[in-house]
C-alpha distance (Angstrom), angle and dihedral (degrees) to the residues before:
residue distance angle dihedral
M1 . . .
S2 3.81 . .
E3 3.75 120.2 .
T4 3.82 89.3 -116.8
A5 3.70 92.0 55.5
R6 3.72 91.8 47.1
S7 3.79 91.8 49.7
R8 3.81 91.8 51.5
R9 3.79 90.9 53.6
I10 3.82 92.1 50.5
D11 3.82 89.8 49.8
A12 3.81 90.1 48.8
V13 3.75 92.6 52.8
R14 3.75 92.9 46.4
H15 3.79 91.0 48.9
F16 3.82 90.2 53.3
N17 3.79 91.0 48.3
R18 3.89 92.9 53.6
F19 3.82 90.0 45.9
Y20 3.79 95.9 49.8
T21 3.82 99.2 41.8
R22 3.85 87.4 52.1
K23 3.78 92.6 45.6
I24 3.86 94.8 52.9
G25 3.77 94.1 39.2
V26 3.82 100.6 -121.6
L27 3.80 90.8 143.3
Q28 3.82 90.9 67.4
Q29 3.82 114.4 103.7
G30 3.85 92.5 -125.6
L31 3.80 111.3 38.8
L32 3.87 114.5 -134.6
R33 3.77 92.7 2.0
S34 3.79 90.4 -62.2
P35 3.89 136.7 122.3
F36 3.85 88.2 -111.1
S37 3.76 129.7 98.9
L38 3.75 123.6 -133.7
T39 3.86 90.9 -99.9
E40 3.78 92.5 48.3
V41 3.77 90.6 51.2
R42 3.84 89.8 51.0
V43 3.74 91.0 53.2
L44 3.77 92.2 48.2
Y45 3.77 88.1 49.7
E46 3.83 91.8 53.5
L47 3.78 91.3 47.3
A48 3.80 89.7 50.6
H49 3.84 94.3 50.2
R50 3.77 102.6 36.4
K51 3.82 127.6 71.5
D52 3.77 108.6 -116.4
P53 3.86 98.7 -41.0
T54 3.81 122.7 -168.0
A55 3.74 123.4 -124.4
T56 3.78 88.2 -109.2
E57 3.79 91.1 58.0
L58 3.78 91.8 48.8
R59 3.87 91.6 48.4
R60 3.80 91.7 51.5
E61 3.76 95.1 45.2
L62 3.81 95.3 47.6
A63 3.79 97.3 32.3
L64 3.83 91.4 -127.0
D65 3.76 129.4 162.8
S66 3.90 107.0 -102.5
G67 3.83 92.8 -132.6
Y68 3.77 92.2 48.9
L69 3.82 92.7 48.3
S70 3.87 91.9 47.0
R71 3.83 89.8 54.9
M72 3.75 91.0 48.1
L73 3.77 92.3 50.0
R74 3.82 91.8 49.1
S75 3.76 88.7 51.4
F76 3.81 90.5 51.5
E77 3.87 88.7 49.9
K78 3.79 90.7 52.4
R79 3.77 90.9 50.4
R80 3.88 88.3 47.5
L81 3.82 92.6 -121.2
I82 3.83 95.9 127.6
S83 3.79 140.7 27.7
R84 3.82 132.5 -154.4
K85 3.74 135.4 -142.7
P86 3.87 133.4 172.1
S87 3.80 110.6 -81.2
E88 3.80 114.3 -112.3
A89 3.77 90.9 -145.6
D90 3.79 96.4 47.0
S91 3.81 122.5 15.7
R92 3.83 90.0 -160.7
Q93 3.84 89.6 68.8
S94 3.73 136.1 54.2
S95 3.75 127.9 -126.1
L96 3.84 113.1 -133.0
R97 3.74 129.4 -147.3
L98 3.84 137.5 167.5
S99 3.76 116.5 -96.9
S100 3.83 119.9 -136.2
S101 3.82 87.8 -93.1
G102 3.91 90.2 48.0
R103 3.77 91.3 51.9
K104 3.78 91.6 50.7
A105 3.73 91.4 48.0
F106 3.80 91.3 50.2
S107 3.76 92.0 45.7
R108 3.81 91.0 57.0
L109 3.83 90.3 48.7
N110 3.75 91.9 47.4
T111 3.89 91.8 49.9
R112 3.81 91.5 48.7
A113 3.77 92.1 48.3
R114 3.82 92.6 52.0
Q115 3.82 90.3 45.5
E116 3.86 91.3 51.9
V117 3.82 92.3 49.6
R118 3.77 90.7 45.9
C119 3.84 90.8 52.8
M120 3.84 89.9 47.2
L121 3.77 91.5 52.8
Q122 3.74 96.9 46.1
A123 3.81 88.9 76.3
V124 3.80 91.6 53.3
P125 3.83 120.3 84.6
D126 3.75 114.7 -112.6
G127 3.84 94.4 -112.1
E128 3.75 91.6 54.2
Q129 3.83 90.4 46.3
Q130 3.74 88.3 60.6
R131 3.75 90.9 55.1
L132 3.78 93.9 51.6
P133 3.91 101.1 73.0
Q134 3.80 91.4 46.4
A135 3.81 93.0 49.6
M136 3.81 90.4 47.8
H137 3.76 91.7 49.4
T138 3.77 89.7 50.7
V139 3.79 90.4 56.1
E140 3.77 90.2 47.2
S141 3.83 92.9 48.1
V142 3.82 94.7 48.2
L143 3.83 95.6 45.7
G144 3.77 104.8 23.3
E145 3.82 100.5 79.5
R146 3.74 92.0 48.2
Y147 3.80 97.2 41.0
N148 3.77 92.3 56.4
R149 3.80 107.9 123.9
G150 3.74 94.2 -91.3
S151 3.79 99.2 -63.8
E152 3.79 108.5 157.4
N153 3.83 91.5 -164.6
R154 3.79 94.4 53.4
A155 3.76 91.7 45.3
S156 3.80 91.4 62.3
Y157 3.79 94.2 71.2
R158 3.83 136.0 32.9
L159 3.85 133.4 -157.8
R160 3.76 125.7 -133.3
P161 3.84 137.9 165.9
H162 3.77 120.8 -93.3
Q163 3.80 121.8 -83.7
P164 3.79 135.1 -176.8
G165 3.82 112.2 -56.5
D166 3.85 96.2 24.2
M167 3.82 94.4 101.0
G168 3.74 91.1 59.5
W169 3.81 89.6 54.8
V170 3.83 91.8 47.8
V171 3.74 92.0 52.8
H172 3.86 95.1 43.6
R173 3.81 96.1 46.6
H174 3.80 93.9 46.0
G175 3.80 92.0 49.5
A176 3.83 93.8 45.1
L177 3.83 98.6 40.2
Y178 3.79 97.7 44.5
A179 3.81 91.3 46.3
K180 3.82 89.0 54.5
E181 3.75 100.0 40.6
Y182 3.81 102.6 33.1
G183 3.76 106.5 16.9
Y184 3.78 96.2 -117.2
D185 3.78 118.0 163.7
E186 3.82 132.4 -133.9
R187 3.84 91.8 -78.0
F188 3.82 89.5 74.5
E189 3.80 90.8 52.2
A190 3.90 87.9 49.5
L191 3.87 89.2 53.2
V192 3.78 91.8 50.4
A193 3.82 90.2 48.5
Q194 3.82 90.2 53.1
I195 3.81 92.5 48.7
A196 3.77 91.8 50.3
A197 3.79 93.1 46.1
D198 3.77 92.8 49.8
F199 3.83 90.5 48.9
L200 3.77 92.4 55.1
K201 3.83 95.5 43.7
N202 3.82 94.3 48.8
F203 3.82 102.5 28.4
D204 3.80 114.5 157.1
S205 3.77 107.0 -165.8
Q206 3.79 92.5 -162.9
R207 3.81 96.8 54.8
E208 3.82 106.7 19.7
R209 3.71 133.4 60.1
C210 3.80 141.8 176.9
W211 3.79 119.9 -157.1
I212 3.76 119.1 -158.5
A213 3.87 117.1 -165.1
E214 3.75 120.1 -146.5
M215 3.85 130.7 -170.0
N216 3.82 118.3 -172.7
G217 3.77 90.2 -14.8
E218 3.84 94.2 -52.6
I219 3.83 124.7 111.5
V220 3.79 109.8 -115.2
G221 3.76 105.1 164.2
S222 3.75 150.8 7.8
V223 3.85 146.1 -168.7
F224 3.76 135.7 176.2
L225 3.81 134.9 -152.0
V226 3.80 111.8 -160.5
R227 3.79 133.5 -178.5
Q228 3.75 116.7 -108.2
S229 3.80 96.4 167.3
A230 3.81 139.3 -26.2
A231 3.76 89.9 -77.2
L232 3.81 103.3 26.5
A233 3.80 130.4 70.5
K234 3.77 128.9 -178.1
L235 3.73 127.7 -143.1
R236 3.80 111.1 -144.6
L237 3.88 144.7 174.1
L238 3.80 99.7 13.6
L239 3.77 107.9 179.6
V240 3.84 134.4 163.9
E241 3.80 118.9 -174.4
P242 3.86 113.9 -124.6
K243 3.84 91.7 -113.5
A244 3.79 90.7 58.6
R245 3.85 98.6 45.0
G246 3.79 117.8 112.6
L247 3.79 94.6 38.7
G248 3.76 96.6 94.8
L249 3.90 90.8 -107.0
G250 3.86 94.5 129.4
G251 3.79 93.0 53.2
R252 3.75 91.3 45.1
L253 3.86 91.2 52.5
V254 3.82 90.7 51.0
N255 3.78 92.7 45.8
E256 3.84 90.4 51.1
C257 3.79 89.6 55.8
V258 3.81 93.1 50.0
S259 3.82 93.5 46.6
F260 3.79 93.1 48.2
A261 3.82 91.7 46.2
R262 3.75 91.1 54.3
Q263 3.82 91.3 47.8
A264 3.78 90.6 49.1
G265 3.87 92.1 54.4
Y266 3.77 99.6 -111.5
K267 3.88 117.4 153.4
K268 3.75 98.8 -154.2
I269 3.82 142.7 13.6
T270 3.71 122.0 -149.4
L271 3.88 131.9 -173.9
W272 3.71 140.2 -176.2
T273 3.85 120.7 -139.4
Q274 3.82 141.9 147.4
S275 3.81 127.3 -98.1
E276 3.88 91.0 -123.1
L277 3.77 94.4 60.1
H278 3.77 91.8 91.0
S279 3.78 99.1 165.7
A280 3.79 93.1 50.7
R281 3.84 92.2 46.1
H282 3.83 89.3 53.0
L283 3.87 89.8 52.9
Y284 3.79 91.7 50.4
K285 3.75 94.0 47.7
K286 3.82 90.7 47.4
A287 3.84 89.8 52.4
G288 3.82 91.1 53.3
F289 3.78 101.5 -97.6
R290 3.80 116.2 146.2
L291 3.84 128.4 -150.4
V292 3.85 108.1 -115.0
G293 3.80 105.3 166.2
T294 3.84 147.5 6.0
K295 3.81 137.1 -158.8
R296 3.71 132.4 -178.7
H297 3.81 118.8 -132.3
R298 3.86 146.3 152.0
D299 3.82 98.0 -141.9
F300 3.75 95.0 133.1
G301 3.75 100.3 42.0
K302 3.79 99.1 -86.6
A303 3.75 139.4 68.8
S304 3.84 108.0 -87.0
L305 3.73 140.2 164.6
A306 3.81 113.5 -132.3
E307 3.78 119.1 -153.4
V308 3.80 134.3 -160.2
W309 3.85 116.6 -148.3
D310 3.86 124.8 -171.3
L311 3.78 134.5 -166.3
K312 3.82 119.5 -165.9
L313 3.81 110.1 -147.1
């Protein structure tokens, strides 16, 4: 690439940054007509959408200076917006959560944010509105895995939306991998094929999503979030190839589903899994899902215990 072309791309990105920060009002002293700065709102958002995070987790996720974050959290405590308790995983750290006042403050911010976006979109024709989420997701997919707070593990893969041909991979790899690792027969592959076909035939781009994970240009994982009702979404077809395990990809895929479900306005996510899928069950539990039901069956050629897990949003 010539230096001239590189310079033009840099200028284009900077131009877009100036446009978008002005458009959403992040240059105002108080974001969303509130007493909070942009960074404070981001911290409140993470506290509202994570289950008892520690300050260390917040610092890593938001790439904040530890001293700056500590001062902010002390300020939140003085304003009775958060509470602390010893972390179950590490007694040297504290788990953080929003207090009742903190949840009310965040709820007001969240409502205002949604209202401002709604007002911004009202002036945009419906056809153009449908293009916006995909365009934004493209920006996130291209830059997200490189702009990731310096995590080498995360930088080794990227997430993107589904495209033609991906469903064939999803069906094939679920059938082959579950036969090899768990002894499931072809009926499991048939179930996956049906789920994938239904997703494509009924796809709602506003309220449904498929994430495909790639590493060095090769697909290594997938997950789906599909609409069950106006209030209920279902997490489906989580898969991580053996070569991509240990990178945090499974947790990232589950978290993407949870984050998108909240943004889409769902009240609950449900999922169906098997008791022997220990790694997946660990990810669901870590994300805040709770086991709500079990049922024994032989649907895939062997005795299994099916489980239903729910997460209230």
